[in-house]
C-alpha positions in Angstrom: -26.3 28.2 -27.6 -22.7 27.9 -26.3 -23.1 30.9 -24.0 -26.2 29.4 -22.3 -24.6 26.0 -21.9 -21.6 27.6 -20.3 -23.7 29.6 -17.9 -25.7 26.5 -16.9 -22.5 24.5 -16.3 -21.0 27.3 -14.2 -24.2 27.7 -12.2 -24.4 24.0 -11.3 -20.8 24.1 -10.2 -21.3 27.2 -8.1 -24.5 25.7 -6.5 -22.5 22.5 -5.8 -19.8 24.5 -3.9 -17.1 24.1 -6.4 -14.5 26.9 -6.1 -13.4 28.7 -9.2 -16.5 27.6 -11.0 -15.9 30.0 -13.9 -12.6 28.5 -14.8 -13.7 24.9 -14.3 -16.8 25.4 -16.5 -14.6 26.9 -19.2 -12.4 23.8 -19.0 -15.3 21.4 -19.3 -16.9 23.4 -22.2 -13.6 23.6 -24.1 -12.9 19.9 -23.6 -16.3 18.9 -24.8 -16.8 21.4 -27.7 -13.4 22.7 -28.7 -14.5 26.3 -28.0 -12.1 28.1 -25.7 -12.5 31.4 -23.8 -12.0 33.5 -26.9 -14.6 31.6 -28.9 -17.0 31.8 -26.0 -16.8 35.6 -26.1 -16.8 35.9 -29.9 -19.1 33.1 -30.9 -21.3 32.6 -27.8 -24.4 32.1 -30.0 -22.9 29.0 -31.7 -25.0 25.9 -31.4 -24.0 23.0 -29.2 -24.9 19.5 -30.3 -26.9 17.1 -28.1 -23.9 14.8 -27.9 -21.7 17.7 -26.6 -24.4 18.7 -24.1 -24.5 15.1 -22.9 -20.7 15.1 -22.4 -20.8 18.4 -20.5 -23.6 17.1 -18.3 -21.7 13.9 -17.5 -18.6 15.8 -16.7 -20.4 18.3 -14.5 -22.2 15.7 -12.5 -19.0 13.8 -11.9 -17.2 17.0 -10.8 -20.0 17.6 -8.3 -19.0 14.4 -6.5 -15.6 16.2 -6.0 -13.9 13.8 -8.5 -10.8 15.8 -9.7 -11.4 18.0 -12.8 -8.0 16.9 -14.1 -9.0 13.2 -14.0 -12.3 14.0 -15.7 -10.6 15.8 -18.5 -7.8 13.2 -18.7 -5.1 15.8 -19.3 -3.6 18.8 -17.6 -1.0 21.5 -18.6 2.2 22.0 -16.6 4.5 24.8 -17.6 3.1 24.7 -21.1 3.4 21.0 -21.6 0.3 18.9 -22.0 0.3 15.8 -19.8 -2.1 12.9 -19.6 -3.4 12.2 -16.1 -5.9 9.9 -14.5 -6.4 7.6 -11.5 -3.1 6.3 -10.1 -1.0 9.4 -10.8 -0.4 12.6 -8.9 -2.0 15.6 -10.5 0.6 18.2 -11.6 0.3 21.5 -9.6 1.4 25.0 -10.2 3.3 24.9 -6.8 5.8 22.4 -8.4 6.9 25.2 -10.8 8.8 26.6 -7.9 10.8 23.4 -7.6 11.4 23.4 -11.4 12.5 27.0 -11.3 15.3 26.2 -8.9 16.4 23.4 -11.1 16.4 25.5 -14.2 18.4 28.2 -12.5 21.0 25.6 -11.6 21.0 24.1 -15.1 21.6 27.4 -16.8 24.6 27.2 -19.1 24.9 23.4 -18.3 23.5 21.8 -21.4 23.5 18.0 -21.2 23.8 17.9 -17.4 22.8 14.5 -16.0 19.7 14.8 -13.9 17.5 12.2 -12.1 13.9 12.9 -11.2 12.9 10.7 -8.2 9.2 9.7 -7.8 8.6 11.1 -11.2 4.8 10.4 -11.4 3.4 12.0 -14.6 6.8 13.1 -15.6 6.0 16.8 -15.2 9.3 17.8 -13.7 11.4 15.5 -15.9 9.8 16.8 -19.1 10.3 20.5 -18.0 14.0 19.8 -17.2 14.6 18.1 -20.6 12.7 20.6 -22.7 13.6 23.8 -20.8 16.8 22.9 -19.1 18.3 20.8 -22.0 19.3 18.2 -19.4 19.9 14.5 -19.9 17.1 13.2 -17.7 16.3 9.9 -16.0 12.9 9.6 -14.5 12.3 6.9 -11.8 8.8 5.8 -10.8 7.6 2.8 -8.8 3.8 2.8 -9.3 2.6 0.7 -12.3 -0.2 3.2 -13.1 1.9 6.3 -12.7 4.7 4.7 -14.8 2.3 4.1 -17.7 1.4 7.8 -17.6 5.1 8.7 -17.4 5.8 6.8 -20.6 2.8 8.2 -22.4 3.8 11.8 -21.5 7.4 11.3 -22.5 6.1 10.2 -26.0 3.4 12.9 -26.1 6.1 15.6 -25.6 8.7 14.0 -27.9 11.2 13.6 -25.1 14.3 11.4 -24.8 13.9 10.8 -21.1 15.1 7.5 -19.7 12.1 6.1 -17.9 12.9 3.6 -15.1 10.3 1.5 -13.4 12.0 1.2 -10.1 11.9 2.0 -6.3 13.9 5.1 -5.4 14.4 3.7 -1.9 16.5 0.8 -3.3 17.7 1.5 -6.9 20.3 4.0 -5.8 22.7 1.1 -5.8 22.5 1.0 -9.6 24.0 4.5 -10.0 27.7 5.3 -9.7 28.9 7.8 -7.1 29.7 11.3 -8.4 27.9 10.6 -11.7 25.0 13.1 -11.5 24.7 16.9 -11.8 21.2 17.2 -10.4 18.8 15.1 -8.3 15.3 16.4 -7.9 12.2 15.1 -6.3 8.6 16.0 -5.4 8.4 13.1 -2.9 5.4 12.0 -0.8 5.5 14.4 2.2 2.1 14.3 3.8 2.0 13.0 7.4 0.3 9.6 7.4 -2.1 10.7 10.2 -3.2 13.7 8.0 -4.2 11.7 4.9 -7.8 11.2 5.9 -8.3 14.9 6.5 -7.1 16.1 3.1 -9.4 17.9 0.7 -11.9 15.4 -0.9 -10.4 15.8 -4.3 -6.9 15.0 -3.1 -8.1 11.8 -1.5 -8.8 10.5 -5.0 -5.1 10.7 -5.8 -2.8 7.8 -5.0 -1.7 7.3 -1.4 1.7 6.2 -2.6 2.3 9.7 -4.0 1.2 11.4 -0.8 2.2 9.3 2.3 5.5 10.6 3.7 5.3 8.4 6.8 4.4 9.3 10.3 6.6 12.4 10.3 6.2 13.3 6.6 10.0 13.2 6.2 10.6 9.5 5.4 11.5 10.1 1.7 13.6 13.2 2.4 15.7 11.3 4.9 16.1 8.3 2.7 17.0 10.3 -0.4 19.5 12.5 1.3 21.1 9.4 2.9 21.2 7.1 -0.1 21.4 9.5 -3.1 23.8 12.3 -2.0 26.9 10.3 -2.9 25.6 10.0 -6.5 26.1 13.7 -7.0 29.3 15.3 -8.4 31.0 17.9 -6.3 29.0 21.0 -6.9 26.0 19.0 -8.0 22.6 20.1 -6.7 19.8 18.4 -4.7 16.3 19.9 -5.1 13.1 19.0 -3.3 9.6 20.2 -3.3 8.5 20.9 0.3 5.3 20.6 2.3 4.2 23.5 4.4 6.4 23.9 7.5 9.0 21.4 6.3 11.8 23.7 5.1 13.7 24.1 8.3 13.9 20.3 9.0 14.9 19.4 5.4 17.5 22.2 5.4 19.0 20.8 8.6 19.1 17.3 7.1 20.9 18.6 4.0 23.4 20.6 6.0 24.2 17.6 8.1 24.8 15.6 4.9 27.4 18.1 3.7 25.3 20.3 1.4 26.2 24.0 1.1 24.5 27.1 -0.4 21.2 25.8 0.9 18.3 28.1 0.1 14.5 27.9 -0.3 12.0 29.5 -2.6 8.5 30.5 -1.8 5.3 29.9 -3.8 2.5 32.4 -4.4 1.0 31.6 -1.1 4.2 32.6 0.7 5.0 29.0 1.7 8.6 27.8 1.4 7.8 25.4 -1.4 11.2 24.2 -2.7 14.8 23.8 -1.5 18.1 23.5 -3.2 21.6 22.7 -1.9 24.9 21.9 -3.6 27.3 19.1 -2.7 30.4 20.6 -1.1 
């Protein structure tokens, strides 16, 4: 029965030390059978086929190796948008909603604003800005694997985003000064020396999307230096931040002539995103 299969999956995950085993078991069951939480409660005595049991068993065993749940499922939701994910692309996280929130506040009453999402990855930020912020979005991504996911997710969500397969550290020359209303990025920001000590699941994600150089600030420095001139006066620059990085990034932005700089905290009380406007 469905209820028994769920309990077995949950128990295996718990025994294997997987946090939030209830939620992860539900995700695995729903993906394999189509039965969601409501169905589990209302129709817990429903039969589960042998083929479905095999899928659940395979998924569970793979998860117990600490392989990311999102990669196992092949998709993940971000702000209500379903995104395809897999090896080679950063997994969308709830923390990034803080960054998007700052962007949406800025974009309010600015339909058609020209926005660029640097290091776009799966396209999570870009899609949210187009769908919720009504912005004219360009998404730039260097990784071949991530760019493929970006294109798939743009099509999956019926977006008109301009996907650019390029290097954000060099392609700024292709954009005119004072041509953009908003630049946003969730850049690589982990210190290179800390990569090997990251949670096992995170180490399955691409280094390219994590490695922020020796200091963790390489991409912030380069983007502020090379992209600031592309903003119109009053245009906004928004970054996602790593823990403890807010003060340094704020100083960089201030030195580059940005005003009205402020940060926003995530649910863990970490200053997770920053915004400033070009004076």
